[in-house]
N, C-alpha and C positions, 0 to 999 in steps of 0.2 A: 484345321487342316483335315480333310477327310481321308479315308483309308486308301482311296485310289491315287490321290496326288502324292501321298506319303510313299506308297509302294513304288511309284514311278521314279523316286529319287534313290531308292535303295540299291546297293550293289547285289549281284547275284551270289547265292550261297556257294556256287561252284568256285568262286574266287577265294583261294586259301588265305591271301593276305587280308581280304575284307573280313573273313571269318575270324582270323586271329585278332584283328584290330577291334572288332565289336566285342568279342569275348574278353579281350584285354581290359575292358572297362569294368569288369567284375573282379574285385580283389580276392586273392587266394592266399591262404596260409602256406608256409614253406616248411616241409618236413624232410628229414633224412631217414630213409628206410634202410635198416641195416640187418645183417645176418652173418652167419658163418657158413660159407660155401662148403661143398662136399670135399674140397681139397684142404679144409682146415683153415683157410685164410678168410679174414673179414672182408665183407663187401658192403658197399653203401651206394645208394642212388638218391638224388634229389627229386622230390615229387611236389607238384603244385596242385594235384588233383585229389589229395587225401580228404576223406569225408566220413562222418558217422553214418552207419547204415541201419543199425537196429539197437534198441535198448534191451529187449528181452527176446532172444539172448543177446548179449553185447557183441555186436559185430561192427567192424570198420572196413573201409575199402580204399583202394587207390587204383589209378589207371596208367600203367606203364605202356610205352609203345611196343608194338609187336617186334620191331627190329632192334630193341634194346639189348645189347650184349650184357650189360650189367644185370638186367633183370633175368636173363638166362642163367647167370651164375647165382643170383639171389634165389631163384626158384629151386636150386639144389639144396638150399638150407632147410633144416627141420622146422625153423621158426623164423619170424622176423620181428623187428622192433621199430616202432615209429618214434623218431626223435623230433619233438616239436622245437624248432630252432628259435632262439631268442633274437630280438631286434639287433643286438650287437654281435651277432654271429654271421654277418654277411660274408666275411672272409671264408668261414667254413663252408657256407653254401656255394660260393664260387669255386672253392677247391674241389668239392665233390661233383659239381656240375661240369667241370672241365675235363680235359682228356689226359691229364697227367696220371702217371702210374704211381703206385705205392701211396695212395691218398690217405692212408691211416698213419703214415709216418709223421712223427711229431704231434700227433693228435691224441690227447688223453681221453681214455674211455675205460669203463668198467663193464662187467657182464650183467645183462638183465637176468631175471630168474630163469629164462630159457637158454641163456648163454649168448644171446645176440649183443652187439656193442651198444652201450648207452654213453653218448659223449658227455664230457664234463660241460656244465654251463647251460644245458638245454632247459627249456621251460618245463617240459614233462616228457615222459616216455609211456608208450603203450605196447606191451609185449603180447604177441599174437602167434597163433599157428595158422597155417593155410586152411581155409574153409573151402574155397572154390576159386577157379580161374576160368573165366569165360571170354569168348571172342566178342569184340565190339569194334568192327571196322578195322582201323589201323592201330587199335589199342586192345589191351586186355582189361577186363574188370576183375580185379583181385579182391576177394573178400577174406578178411581175417577174423578168426574167433579170438576175442580178447581174453588173455589169461591173467595178466597183471597190469596195473597202471599206477602212475604216481606223478604228482606235481613235484618237480625238483627245485625250480626257481620261479616264483610268481612274478615275472616281469613281462613287458610287452613282447609279443611274438614278432618274428620276421614276416613281412607281407610282400607279395609280388603283385604289381599293379602297373599297367600300361608300359610294360617293358622295363620297369625299374623296381628296386628293392626299397623298402621303408618299414616303418612300424607305426602302430596305432597310438595316437596321443589324444585323449579327451580334450575338447576345447577348454574346459574348466581348468585343466592342468597345463594349458599351452603357454600361458604367460611365463616368461623366464624369471622366476624369483630367485635367481642365483645370488650368492653372496656378492659377486662382482656388481650386479645391478643395484643391490641395496646400498653398497658402499658408494657407487656413483651418484645415486639420488641424493644421499646425505651430503656429499661433497658439493653437488650443484646447489643445494639449498643453502649451504653455508656461504657460497659465493654469489648468491643472488644479487646483492648490492653491487658487487663489482661488475656483474653482467649488465645490470641496469645502467651503470655509469658508462660502460663501453658503448652500449647501444645508443645512449643519449649523445655522447660526445661525437660519434660518427654518423648520427642520424641513420642508423642501420638496424638490421635485425640480428639478434644474437641468440644462438641456441647452444645447448650442451648435450652431447651424446655420451652415454655411459658405455664403456668398453666391457663387453661380456665375453670372457675368455678370448680366443682368437678367431671366433666364428661370426660375431655380429656386434653391432652397436645399437643402442636403443635411445631414442630421443627422450630426454627426461626433464628439460627445462627450456624456457624461452623468454626473451625480453625484447623491448624496442618496437620498431614499426611492425605492421601485421605479419609477424614471422610465420603464423599458422596458415598463410595462403599456400605454402608449399610444404611446410613441416608440421607434423602433428605429434603431440605427446604420445609416447608409447610406440611410435613407428620404428620398425626394425630395419636396419641397413645391413645387407650381407657383406662380410669382409672377404671379398673376392676381387682380384684385380679387375679394374683399376682402383676400386674403392678400398679404403682402409690403409693406405700407405702410411699415414701418420700414426695409426694404431700399431703397425708392425715394424716401423723403422728402428726401434730400439729393442726389438725382441731377439731371441736366440735363433740360430740357424734352423732348428727344427720347426719353429713356428713360422718362420719366413718361407720355408719349403712347403709347408702345408698351404700357406696363402697362395704361393705361386702355382701349386697343383690345382687350384680351383679355377685358374684362367681357362678360357675356352680355346679350342684350336683356331677359331676364327678371330681371336683377339689380334688387334693391330700391333701390339707391343710384344716383344720377345721377353723371355725370363731375364736375360741379361739387361735389357732396357729397364725393366722394372727394378732390378737390383741397383742400377745407376740412379734411379729416382729415389730409392730408399736412402742411398748414400747422400744424395743432395739434401733430402729432408733432414737427415741427422746433422749435417753441417750447418744448414740454414736455421733449423730449430722450428720451422713452421712450413706449411704447405699452402699452395694456391691452386685453384681450379679456374678454368676459363669457360665462357659460354661456348658450347659446342655446336656442331652442325647437325645435331639430332633434335627431335621434337621433345621439348621438356615434358609436355603432357604425357607422352608415351612412357618416358622413364618414371615419372611420378606415379603413373597408373601401375607400372610394374612393381614399384616399391610398396604401393598400397597392397597389392596382391600378395607380395612377399610377407608383409606385416600381418596379413590376415591369417596366415598359416593354413588356409583352406585351399591350397593348390594341389593339383595332381602332379605326378612325375613329369607328364608331358607339358603341363603348364609351367612347372619349375624350369624345364629346359628352355622354354620360350622366354621366361622372365630373365634368366641368366644371359640369354642371347642379347636381349635389349640392353641390359646393364653393361655388357661387355663393349657396346658401341660407345659408351661415354669416355673411353680411353682417349678419344680425339679431343676431349675438353681439358685434359690435364696439361698444365702449363709446361713450357720448355724448362729444362733444368737451369738454364741461365737466362735471366731477364735482361734485355739489352736496352741501354740508354738510347733515346731517340725513337724507340718503338712505342706504339700505343696498344693497349691491351683491353679486352672486354672481360673483366673479372666477374666470375660467378660467386666465388666464396674464398675466404681465407680461413685457415684452420691452425690451431696451436694445441699442444698437449698440456693437460693438467695432471700433475703427478701425485701419487699417494705416498704414504710414509715408507712404503717398501720399495720406492723407486720405480714403480710401474705406472704406465699411462692409464689413468683411471677414467678421465674424461677427455673428450675432444671438444674444444671451444671453437665455434664457427660463427663468422659474421657474413651476412648476405645483404642484398638490396643496396649495393654500392653503386656509385656513379659509373657511367660508361666512358669508354675511350680514355684511359688513364695511362700515365707513364710508369716506368719501373720505379722511379723515385717515390711516386705517390703510393704505389703498392707497398714499398718497403716502409713508408711512414705508417700506413695502416697496420702493417705487420708488427711494428714496434709497439704500438698501443695494444694490440691484441696480446702480444707476448707479456707485456706488463701486467695485464689483467690475468692471464693464465698463471703467471708466476705468483701473483697475490693469492690466487685460489688454491695453489698447490700446498700440500701439507708440509712437505720437506723439500724445497727447491734444492736441486743439486746441479753441479756442473757435469754435463754429459756431452760426449763427443762421438 
């Protein structure tokens, strides 16, 4: 594509939303600039424009808006301190970016060498005195002369990108080698013979997903008919409604609430309806999904993208939107005699010695248009296999 045809498609720079959208594709670090105002009170402002300016002499800079009331107060301070926020300090970021008063209440901090606040848990701090403040359109360019600096906690910093917060994770460290995952893989390997038997007896596909905390499941084993046509080893599945009800059905209220909080506003089911589904799963002991009115390829593509870990915040929102549509595929709480169903999969829990759901056993590629009695018969075989694979089967209600 030549320069002329490319330019014809570009929005004008006078459009502030277009300007913000394009610049939003460049990730920025998030820092909290703090100081002690001339009234003796601490003041802090969130900045996404912090940058290194010079090595010799050591200078840094940031760009507050001209109309910022917080910067007017910060400008009265004798010094300022750059607090580099950590990836787990998004709540601090939102607190200081909001309009609430007394933002330092319940926030632990100590004084920098110059007296400015250094918040507990930050990655690093850079203590400065004002070198210069220059006009730059609707912003100031503030340059600070570095007096002291120190790394406090060498962890991933908080980033702002495409309107969302996140943190850097090298791809080599992305795979979740949590204890939960390792335990799930071992349990699946020990039960491989049982999985092969189940897949053979039903002429179906059988897969096992390891439950990794309450945030995702990872495909770790498969058996039977070509199960890898839709499922791939290592594929991650987000535990967000409607997905993951079998993983959450026996969890405590706090975990269930976190799961419910991940539902999108556009979701077809209400939190109360999801709670009713969890109660039904606990009573039944297994779960069933139906073939939905969505395009399987689109959902599978979304799961592939989620598994890759290489999505932007905007792409993640799109992925979650696609996944939320699958709520139409989840079976009614009560299966009715005389009705026929198009089953997509049946799922059952495999328990570890601590009484936690460690694996989710899933059968797919089942015949079409079946009765509730047939579904129950399949579920009985699935439950026998899941019980045989469990380390310490217990009675749970």
